[in-house]
N, CA, C and O atoms as CSV, one atom per row, in Angstrom:
chain,resi,resn,atom,element,x,y,z
A,1,MET,N,N,-13.076,-42.747,52.454
A,1,MET,CA,C,-12.893,-43.154,51.079
A,1,MET,C,C,-12.434,-41.967,50.219
A,1,MET,O,O,-11.596,-42.130,49.331
A,2,ILE,N,N,-12.976,-40.796,50.480
A,2,ILE,CA,C,-12.575,-39.607,49.721
A,2,ILE,C,C,-11.090,-39.342,49.917
A,2,ILE,O,O,-10.379,-39.048,48.956
A,3,GLU,N,N,-10.621,-39.441,51.145
A,3,GLU,CA,C,-9.201,-39.180,51.399
A,3,GLU,C,C,-8.318,-40.209,50.704
A,3,GLU,O,O,-7.251,-39.863,50.198
A,4,GLU,N,N,-8.741,-41.450,50.671
A,4,GLU,CA,C,-7.964,-42.485,49.991
A,4,GLU,C,C,-7.888,-42.197,48.485
A,4,GLU,O,O,-6.833,-42.346,47.869
A,5,LEU,N,N,-9.007,-41.787,47.910
A,5,LEU,CA,C,-9.025,-41.442,46.490
A,5,LEU,C,C,-8.175,-40.197,46.221
A,5,LEU,O,O,-7.466,-40.137,45.216
A,6,ARG,N,N,-8.243,-39.215,47.101
A,6,ARG,CA,C,-7.427,-38.003,46.945
A,6,ARG,C,C,-5.944,-38.348,47.007
A,6,ARG,O,O,-5.149,-37.838,46.218
A,7,THR,N,N,-5.582,-39.201,47.929
A,7,THR,CA,C,-4.188,-39.625,48.052
A,7,THR,C,C,-3.737,-40.354,46.797
A,7,THR,O,O,-2.640,-40.109,46.295
A,8,ALA,N,N,-4.579,-41.252,46.288
A,8,ALA,CA,C,-4.252,-41.973,45.051
A,8,ALA,C,C,-4.058,-41.001,43.900
A,8,ALA,O,O,-3.142,-41.167,43.094
A,9,ALA,N,N,-4.906,-39.993,43.816
A,9,ALA,CA,C,-4.778,-38.992,42.759
A,9,ALA,C,C,-3.446,-38.258,42.867
A,9,ALA,O,O,-2.762,-38.056,41.864
A,10,GLU,N,N,-3.085,-37.864,44.066
A,10,GLU,CA,C,-1.815,-37.166,44.272
A,10,GLU,C,C,-0.639,-38.053,43.888
A,10,GLU,O,O,0.331,-37.575,43.301
A,11,VAL,N,N,-0.715,-39.341,44.214
A,11,VAL,CA,C,0.365,-40.269,43.899
A,11,VAL,C,C,0.591,-40.372,42.389
A,11,VAL,O,O,1.731,-40.482,41.938
A,12,VAL,N,N,-0.493,-40.338,41.611
A,12,VAL,CA,C,-0.353,-40.455,40.150
A,12,VAL,C,C,-0.201,-39.089,39.479
A,12,VAL,O,O,-0.234,-38.997,38.252
A,13,GLY,N,N,-0.035,-38.031,40.272
A,13,GLY,CA,C,0.284,-36.732,39.701
A,13,GLY,C,C,-0.879,-35.785,39.476
A,13,GLY,O,O,-0.735,-34.792,38.763
A,14,ILE,N,N,-2.021,-36.071,40.067
A,14,ILE,CA,C,-3.169,-35.168,39.944
A,14,ILE,C,C,-3.293,-34.393,41.251
A,14,ILE,O,O,-3.500,-34.980,42.313
A,15,ARG,N,N,-3.169,-33.088,41.166
A,15,ARG,CA,C,-3.346,-32.245,42.347
A,15,ARG,C,C,-4.848,-32.069,42.569
A,15,ARG,O,O,-5.569,-31.719,41.635
A,16,VAL,N,N,-5.322,-32.304,43.774
A,16,VAL,CA,C,-6.749,-32.186,44.085
A,16,VAL,C,C,-6.959,-30.940,44.926
A,16,VAL,O,O,-6.333,-30.755,45.970
A,17,ARG,N,N,-7.864,-30.085,44.443
A,17,ARG,CA,C,-8.185,-28.857,45.176
A,17,ARG,C,C,-9.681,-28.823,45.441
A,17,ARG,O,O,-10.491,-28.874,44.515
A,18,ARG,N,N,-10.033,-28.737,46.705
A,18,ARG,CA,C,-11.433,-28.637,47.099
A,18,ARG,C,C,-11.650,-27.217,47.584
A,18,ARG,O,O,-11.078,-26.795,48.590
A,19,GLU,N,N,-12.481,-26.485,46.858
A,19,GLU,CA,C,-12.692,-25.083,47.210
A,19,GLU,C,C,-14.014,-24.593,46.658
A,19,GLU,O,O,-14.669,-25.267,45.862
A,20,ARG,N,N,-14.384,-23.425,47.092
A,20,ARG,CA,C,-15.600,-22.791,46.578
A,20,ARG,C,C,-15.259,-22.207,45.207
A,20,ARG,O,O,-14.428,-21.307,45.085
A,21,LEU,N,N,-15.919,-22.739,44.184
A,21,LEU,CA,C,-15.673,-22.263,42.826
A,21,LEU,C,C,-16.598,-21.085,42.546
A,21,LEU,O,O,-17.821,-21.222,42.536
A,22,LEU,N,N,-15.992,-19.936,42.322
A,22,LEU,CA,C,-16.758,-18.713,42.125
A,22,LEU,C,C,-17.402,-18.678,40.756
A,22,LEU,O,O,-16.841,-19.153,39.769
A,23,ARG,N,N,-18.569,-18.116,40.720
A,23,ARG,CA,C,-19.302,-17.941,39.462
A,23,ARG,C,C,-19.559,-16.455,39.279
A,23,ARG,O,O,-19.676,-15.710,40.252
A,24,ASP,N,N,-19.644,-16.037,38.041
A,24,ASP,CA,C,-19.877,-14.631,37.750
A,24,ASP,C,C,-20.733,-14.552,36.507
A,24,ASP,O,O,-20.960,-15.559,35.837
A,25,VAL,N,N,-21.201,-13.379,36.201
A,25,VAL,CA,C,-22.009,-13.178,35.003
A,25,VAL,C,C,-21.191,-13.559,33.784
A,25,VAL,O,O,-20.072,-13.076,33.612
A,26,GLY,N,N,-21.736,-14.419,32.938
A,26,GLY,CA,C,-21.070,-14.776,31.697
A,26,GLY,C,C,-20.275,-16.061,31.735
A,26,GLY,O,O,-19.864,-16.559,30.687
A,27,TYR,N,N,-20.047,-16.608,32.909
A,27,TYR,CA,C,-19.351,-17.888,32.963
A,27,TYR,C,C,-19.753,-18.646,34.219
A,27,TYR,O,O,-20.171,-18.064,35.219
A,28,GLN,N,N,-19.614,-19.940,34.134
A,28,GLN,CA,C,-19.896,-20.795,35.280
A,28,GLN,C,C,-18.799,-21.843,35.380
A,28,GLN,O,O,-18.497,-22.531,34.405
A,29,VAL,N,N,-18.217,-21.959,36.538
A,29,VAL,CA,C,-17.133,-22.901,36.774
A,29,VAL,C,C,-17.734,-24.205,37.275
A,29,VAL,O,O,-18.650,-24.204,38.097
A,30,HIS,N,N,-17.210,-25.315,36.770
A,30,HIS,CA,C,-17.684,-26.635,37.181
A,30,HIS,C,C,-16.524,-27.436,37.757
A,30,HIS,O,O,-15.364,-27.212,37.410
A,31,SER,N,N,-16.850,-28.362,38.630
A,31,SER,CA,C,-15.847,-29.291,39.135
A,31,SER,C,C,-15.376,-30.182,38.005
A,31,SER,O,O,-16.137,-30.497,37.091
A,32,GLY,N,N,-14.113,-30.587,38.071
A,32,GLY,CA,C,-13.594,-31.506,37.078
A,32,GLY,C,C,-12.095,-31.395,36.929
A,32,GLY,O,O,-11.436,-30.593,37.592
A,33,LEU,N,N,-11.574,-32.223,36.040
A,33,LEU,CA,C,-10.143,-32.296,35.789
A,33,LEU,C,C,-9.742,-31.253,34.759
A,33,LEU,O,O,-10.414,-31.090,33.741
A,34,CYS,N,N,-8.655,-30.550,35.018
A,34,CYS,CA,C,-8.136,-29.575,34.063
A,34,CYS,C,C,-6.616,-29.610,34.109
A,34,CYS,O,O,-6.023,-30.248,34.979
A,35,ARG,N,N,-6.010,-28.933,33.187
A,35,ARG,CA,C,-4.555,-28.852,33.145
A,35,ARG,C,C,-4.168,-27.374,33.198
A,35,ARG,O,O,-4.721,-26.544,32.476
A,36,PHE,N,N,-3.208,-27.070,34.068
A,36,PHE,CA,C,-2.636,-25.733,34.140
A,36,PHE,C,C,-1.141,-25.893,33.977
A,36,PHE,O,O,-0.469,-26.495,34.815
A,37,GLN,N,N,-0.629,-25.345,32.888
A,37,GLN,CA,C,0.759,-25.549,32.500
A,37,GLN,C,C,1.000,-27.049,32.407
A,37,GLN,O,O,0.341,-27.705,31.600
A,38,GLU,N,N,1.891,-27.614,33.173
A,38,GLU,CA,C,2.163,-29.053,33.101
A,38,GLU,C,C,1.452,-29.850,34.198
A,38,GLU,O,O,1.594,-31.071,34.270
A,39,GLN,N,N,0.697,-29.169,35.041
A,39,GLN,CA,C,0.071,-29.816,36.202
A,39,GLN,C,C,-1.397,-30.136,35.929
A,39,GLN,O,O,-2.156,-29.275,35.483
A,40,GLU,N,N,-1.791,-31.391,36.203
A,40,GLU,CA,C,-3.202,-31.752,36.156
A,40,GLU,C,C,-3.805,-31.449,37.516
A,40,GLU,O,O,-3.231,-31.769,38.557
A,41,ILE,N,N,-4.981,-30.820,37.484
A,41,ILE,CA,C,-5.646,-30.419,38.712
A,41,ILE,C,C,-7.094,-30.883,38.653
A,41,ILE,O,O,-7.778,-30.686,37.648
A,42,LEU,N,N,-7.548,-31.491,39.718
A,42,LEU,CA,C,-8.953,-31.846,39.843
A,42,LEU,C,C,-9.575,-30.846,40.804
A,42,LEU,O,O,-9.255,-30.831,41.992
A,43,LEU,N,N,-10.466,-30.011,40.281
A,43,LEU,CA,C,-11.162,-29.029,41.099
A,43,LEU,C,C,-12.459,-29.640,41.603
A,43,LEU,O,O,-13.251,-30.166,40.822
A,44,LEU,N,N,-12.670,-29.569,42.907
A,44,LEU,CA,C,-13.883,-30.074,43.526
A,44,LEU,C,C,-14.587,-28.932,44.233
A,44,LEU,O,O,-14.031,-28.326,45.148
A,45,GLU,N,N,-15.796,-28.639,43.817
A,45,GLU,CA,C,-16.614,-27.620,44.484
A,45,GLU,C,C,-16.814,-28.048,45.928
A,45,GLU,O,O,-17.202,-29.185,46.193
A,46,SER,N,N,-16.553,-27.150,46.855
A,46,SER,CA,C,-16.610,-27.495,48.279
A,46,SER,C,C,-18.009,-27.889,48.733
A,46,SER,O,O,-18.148,-28.601,49.727
A,47,GLY,N,N,-19.028,-27.454,48.045
A,47,GLY,CA,C,-20.395,-27.769,48.444
A,47,GLY,C,C,-20.938,-29.076,47.902
A,47,GLY,O,O,-22.087,-29.426,48.171
A,48,LEU,N,N,-20.127,-29.806,47.137
A,48,LEU,CA,C,-20.591,-31.064,46.565
A,48,LEU,C,C,-20.759,-32.141,47.627
A,48,LEU,O,O,-20.031,-32.184,48.619
A,49,SER,N,N,-21.733,-33.003,47.394
A,49,SER,CA,C,-21.928,-34.127,48.312
A,49,SER,C,C,-20.741,-35.080,48.211
A,49,SER,O,O,-19.991,-35.050,47.236
A,50,ALA,N,N,-20.580,-35.916,49.216
A,50,ALA,CA,C,-19.494,-36.893,49.219
A,50,ALA,C,C,-19.615,-37.828,48.020
A,50,ALA,O,O,-18.605,-38.172,47.405
A,51,ASP,N,N,-20.821,-38.240,47.682
A,51,ASP,CA,C,-21.022,-39.142,46.539
A,51,ASP,C,C,-20.536,-38.527,45.236
A,51,ASP,O,O,-19.908,-39.210,44.427
A,52,VAL,N,N,-20.817,-37.248,45.022
A,52,VAL,CA,C,-20.397,-36.578,43.789
A,52,VAL,C,C,-18.884,-36.401,43.781
A,52,VAL,O,O,-18.254,-36.574,42.738
A,53,GLN,N,N,-18.290,-36.063,44.916
A,53,GLN,CA,C,-16.836,-35.948,44.989
A,53,GLN,C,C,-16.174,-37.284,44.664
A,53,GLN,O,O,-15.182,-37.329,43.937
A,54,ILE,N,N,-16.723,-38.366,45.204
A,54,ILE,CA,C,-16.199,-39.706,44.916
A,54,ILE,C,C,-16.310,-40.010,43.435
A,54,ILE,O,O,-15.365,-40.527,42.839
A,55,ASP,N,N,-17.452,-39.697,42.829
A,55,ASP,CA,C,-17.640,-39.935,41.388
A,55,ASP,C,C,-16.601,-39.183,40.559
A,55,ASP,O,O,-16.050,-39.740,39.609
A,56,LEU,N,N,-16.330,-37.938,40.904
A,56,LEU,CA,C,-15.347,-37.140,40.169
A,56,LEU,C,C,-13.933,-37.698,40.347
A,56,LEU,O,O,-13.162,-37.750,39.389
A,57,LEU,N,N,-13.596,-38.105,41.547
A,57,LEU,CA,C,-12.284,-38.700,41.800
A,57,LEU,C,C,-12.129,-40.021,41.047
A,57,LEU,O,O,-11.080,-40.277,40.455
A,58,VAL,N,N,-13.156,-40.851,41.063
A,58,VAL,CA,C,-13.117,-42.128,40.351
A,58,VAL,C,C,-12.957,-41.888,38.854
A,58,VAL,O,O,-12.179,-42.577,38.195
A,59,ALA,N,N,-13.688,-40.917,38.315
A,59,ALA,CA,C,-13.581,-40.608,36.882
A,59,ALA,C,C,-12.166,-40.157,36.525
A,59,ALA,O,O,-11.636,-40.539,35.481
A,60,ALA,N,N,-11.560,-39.352,37.381
A,60,ALA,CA,C,-10.206,-38.866,37.111
A,60,ALA,C,C,-9.172,-39.983,37.195
A,60,ALA,O,O,-8.143,-39.930,36.520
A,61,LEU,N,N,-9.436,-40.983,38.011
A,61,LEU,CA,C,-8.475,-42.062,38.228
A,61,LEU,C,C,-8.732,-43.301,37.381
A,61,LEU,O,O,-7.864,-44.169,37.285
A,62,SER,N,N,-9.882,-43.398,36.778
A,62,SER,CA,C,-10.319,-44.652,36.161
A,62,SER,C,C,-9.409,-45.164,35.050
A,62,SER,O,O,-9.345,-46.374,34.830
A,63,LYS,N,N,-8.713,-44.293,34.354
A,63,LYS,CA,C,-7.849,-44.730,33.258
A,63,LYS,C,C,-6.365,-44.614,33.602
A,63,LYS,O,O,-5.512,-44.660,32.716
A,64,ARG,N,N,-6.069,-44.467,34.868
A,64,ARG,CA,C,-4.677,-44.329,35.318
A,64,ARG,C,C,-4.117,-45.678,35.744
A,64,ARG,O,O,-4.859,-46.577,36.140
A,65,ASP,N,N,-2.815,-45.803,35.658
A,65,ASP,CA,C,-2.138,-46.991,36.158
A,65,ASP,C,C,-1.968,-46.826,37.664
A,65,ASP,O,O,-1.181,-46.001,38.128
A,66,LEU,N,N,-2.707,-47.611,38.403
A,66,LEU,CA,C,-2.686,-47.513,39.856
A,66,LEU,C,C,-2.028,-48.725,40.508
A,66,LEU,O,O,-2.204,-48.970,41.701
A,67,ALA,N,N,-1.272,-49.478,39.717
A,67,ALA,CA,C,-0.656,-50.712,40.217
A,67,ALA,C,C,0.236,-50.457,41.431
A,67,ALA,O,O,0.301,-51.299,42.327
A,68,ALA,N,N,0.912,-49.333,41.478
A,68,ALA,CA,C,1.840,-49.040,42.567
A,68,ALA,C,C,1.178,-48.313,43.741
A,68,ALA,O,O,1.838,-47.976,44.724
A,69,VAL,N,N,-0.130,-48.075,43.630
A,69,VAL,CA,C,-0.837,-47.333,44.668
A,69,VAL,C,C,-1.593,-48.319,45.558
A,69,VAL,O,O,-2.444,-49.059,45.064
A,70,PRO,N,N,-1.300,-48.344,46.857
A,70,PRO,CA,C,-2.040,-49.243,47.749
A,70,PRO,C,C,-3.473,-48.746,47.920
A,70,PRO,O,O,-3.706,-47.603,48.313
A,71,LEU,N,N,-4.429,-49.628,47.616
A,71,LEU,CA,C,-5.842,-49.259,47.684
A,71,LEU,C,C,-6.621,-50.298,48.476
A,71,LEU,O,O,-6.317,-51.490,48.431
A,72,SER,N,N,-7.622,-49.831,49.196
A,72,SER,CA,C,-8.505,-50.755,49.910
A,72,SER,C,C,-9.346,-51.519,48.886
A,72,SER,O,O,-9.473,-51.100,47.736
A,73,ASP,N,N,-9.910,-52.634,49.316
A,73,ASP,CA,C,-10.762,-53.422,48.429
A,73,ASP,C,C,-11.952,-52.607,47.932
A,73,ASP,O,O,-12.346,-52.717,46.771
A,74,GLU,N,N,-12.520,-51.791,48.813
A,74,GLU,CA,C,-13.680,-50.978,48.449
A,74,GLU,C,C,-13.341,-49.984,47.334
A,74,GLU,O,O,-14.100,-49.843,46.375
A,75,VAL,N,N,-12.221,-49.307,47.457
A,75,VAL,CA,C,-11.809,-48.344,46.429
A,75,VAL,C,C,-11.425,-49.075,45.147
A,75,VAL,O,O,-11.728,-48.595,44.055
A,76,THR,N,N,-10.774,-50.211,45.257
A,76,THR,CA,C,-10.425,-51.001,44.067
A,76,THR,C,C,-11.678,-51.376,43.293
A,76,THR,O,O,-11.691,-51.294,42.065
A,77,ARG,N,N,-12.728,-51.784,43.988
A,77,ARG,CA,C,-13.997,-52.128,43.314
A,77,ARG,C,C,-14.597,-50.917,42.613
A,77,ARG,O,O,-15.166,-51.053,41.531
A,78,LEU,N,N,-14.480,-49.749,43.205
A,78,LEU,CA,C,-14.999,-48.531,42.566
A,78,LEU,C,C,-14.239,-48.209,41.284
A,78,LEU,O,O,-14.830,-47.817,40.278
A,79,LEU,N,N,-12.932,-48.378,41.338
A,79,LEU,CA,C,-12.087,-48.008,40.204
A,79,LEU,C,C,-12.059,-49.059,39.101
A,79,LEU,O,O,-11.820,-48.744,37.935
A,80,ARG,N,N,-12.300,-50.293,39.475
A,80,ARG,CA,C,-12.259,-51.395,38.501
A,80,ARG,C,C,-13.506,-52.251,38.661
A,80,ARG,O,O,-13.436,-53.354,39.205
A,81,PRO,N,N,-14.659,-51.748,38.188
A,81,PRO,CA,C,-15.899,-52.501,38.350
A,81,PRO,C,C,-15.786,-53.912,37.779
A,81,PRO,O,O,-15.189,-54.123,36.723
A,82,GLY,N,N,-16.368,-54.873,38.497
A,82,GLY,CA,C,-16.347,-56.249,38.050
A,82,GLY,C,C,-15.141,-57.029,38.533
A,82,GLY,O,O,-15.088,-58.252,38.400
A,83,GLN,N,N,-14.165,-56.315,39.098
A,83,GLN,CA,C,-12.944,-56.969,39.586
A,83,GLN,C,C,-13.075,-57.157,41.091
A,83,GLN,O,O,-13.444,-56.219,41.797
A,84,THR,N,N,-12.788,-58.322,41.581
A,84,THR,CA,C,-12.842,-58.546,43.032
A,84,THR,C,C,-11.516,-58.159,43.651
A,84,THR,O,O,-10.464,-58.288,43.024
A,85,GLY,N,N,-11.569,-57.685,44.883
A,85,GLY,CA,C,-10.350,-57.225,45.519
A,85,GLY,C,C,-9.922,-58.149,46.513
A,85,GLY,O,O,-8.900,-57.928,47.162
């Protein structure tokens, strides 16, 4: 399911990066959607559970037009609660 969500994100123009987010004195990096120049990037901390990664991907995709993206029924239900697939 994570790979399907990652693929959907890439299709709609969100680059997904899963990596160890470094922390240092004075700042703390969190997973989430950001913009660098013209590119939207979803940073996922590599140590996050699958459930949290799915939640972050769903949040990033929830307001996107995914009509042209082929999705499984399970992922469609996650992205559009209350809608049957």
